[in-house]
N, C-alpha and C positions, 0 to 999 in steps of 0.2 A: 862807215857812215858817220857823218859829222853830227855832233850833238846839237839838238834843237831845243832851245829854251821852251818851257811849258807854254808860255804865252804865245810864242811864234807858232807852235803846233795848233793851238786853239784858233788863232787867226786863219791859218791855212784851212782848217776844218770849216770855219764859218764861210770863207770865200767859196770853197768847193760846194757847200750846201746851197748857198745863194745861187750860184751858176746852175747847179742841177735843178733847183726849184723853178728856174726860168728857162728850162729846155736845153741847157748846154751840157757838154761833157768836160770833165776836168780830171787830169791825171797827175798824181804826185810823182815827182822825180827825186830819187834818193841819190845824192852825190857820193863821191868817194870810190866809185868803181874804176878799175884800171882801163876799162874799155869804153868809158863814157867821156865825152868832152867835158872839160872843166867850165864852170860858170853857167851851165844851163839853168834857166829859172826853175824855182821850186814847183810851180804848177804850169802844166801845158794844157791849154783848153781850146775847145772848138765850140763856138757859141754864135748862133745866127749865121753860120757859114763863115765866120771870121776866126782867125787864129790869135790867141792871147798867150803870151809868156808872162807869168806873174811871179816876180821875186818878192817873197814875203819877208818882212823884217819886223822885229819888235820896234815900238815907237822909239825914235832916236837912233835906231840901227842904220848903218850905211852899207850899201852894196860895195863889193870889191871891184877893182878895175876890170877883172875878167868878166864879172857879171854884167857890168856896164857895156863892155865890148860885145858880149852876146846880145844884149838889148839892141845895140846898134845894128847888128846883123839881122835881127828879127825885123826891125823897122825898115831896113833896106829891102827886105823881102816882102814888104807891104803888110807885115803882121803888126800886132799891137804888143808893146812891152810896157809893163806897169811895175812900179815898186810900190807895194801896198803894206800899210801897217794896220789896215782895218778893211771891212767890207765897204765902209764909207768912201775910202780912197778909190776903190773900184767903181762905185756908183758915181762919184764925182768925175772920174775919167770918162766913163761912157756918156755922161751928160755933156761934158765939155767938148767931146768929139762929135756930138750930134748923133750918137748911136742909140739914144734912149728909146726912141720909137721902134727901132729895129729889134732891140733886145728885150725890152720890157714894155708892158702894156699900160701900166698905171703910174701916173705921176706920184702917187702916194708911196710907191715902193722906194722912192729916193730918200724918204725919211729914214733916219737911223733908229 
C-alpha cells in the first residue's frame, strides 16, 4: 500500500463524512494490489444515484498520468471524476455541475 501523507488521509475522511452525512456511500480504495487496476481513484462513491470517482491530493499535489486516464474512462462512462484537495472542491464541483439540488438540500451547506 502506498504511503498517504497525514493531511491527505484527513481530507479523504472529511470527504467521506460529508458524502455520508448527505445520504451517499463512499468506499476507500487502497492501491498497490497486484490484482487491482492502477490509477483507480482513492474514493469510489454512489450519491444520489450518481457515480463519483474522487482522487484526493494534498494541496499542490498532482495526479499521475494513469490517474487522469482512469478519470477519462469514468467520464466516458457518464460518471463524475474529481480531483479534490478539500471538501470545498467537491462542493464547488457539484454546484458547478448543477447537482446541488439533487445531492444537497440547503444552500448554506456550500459554505466551508
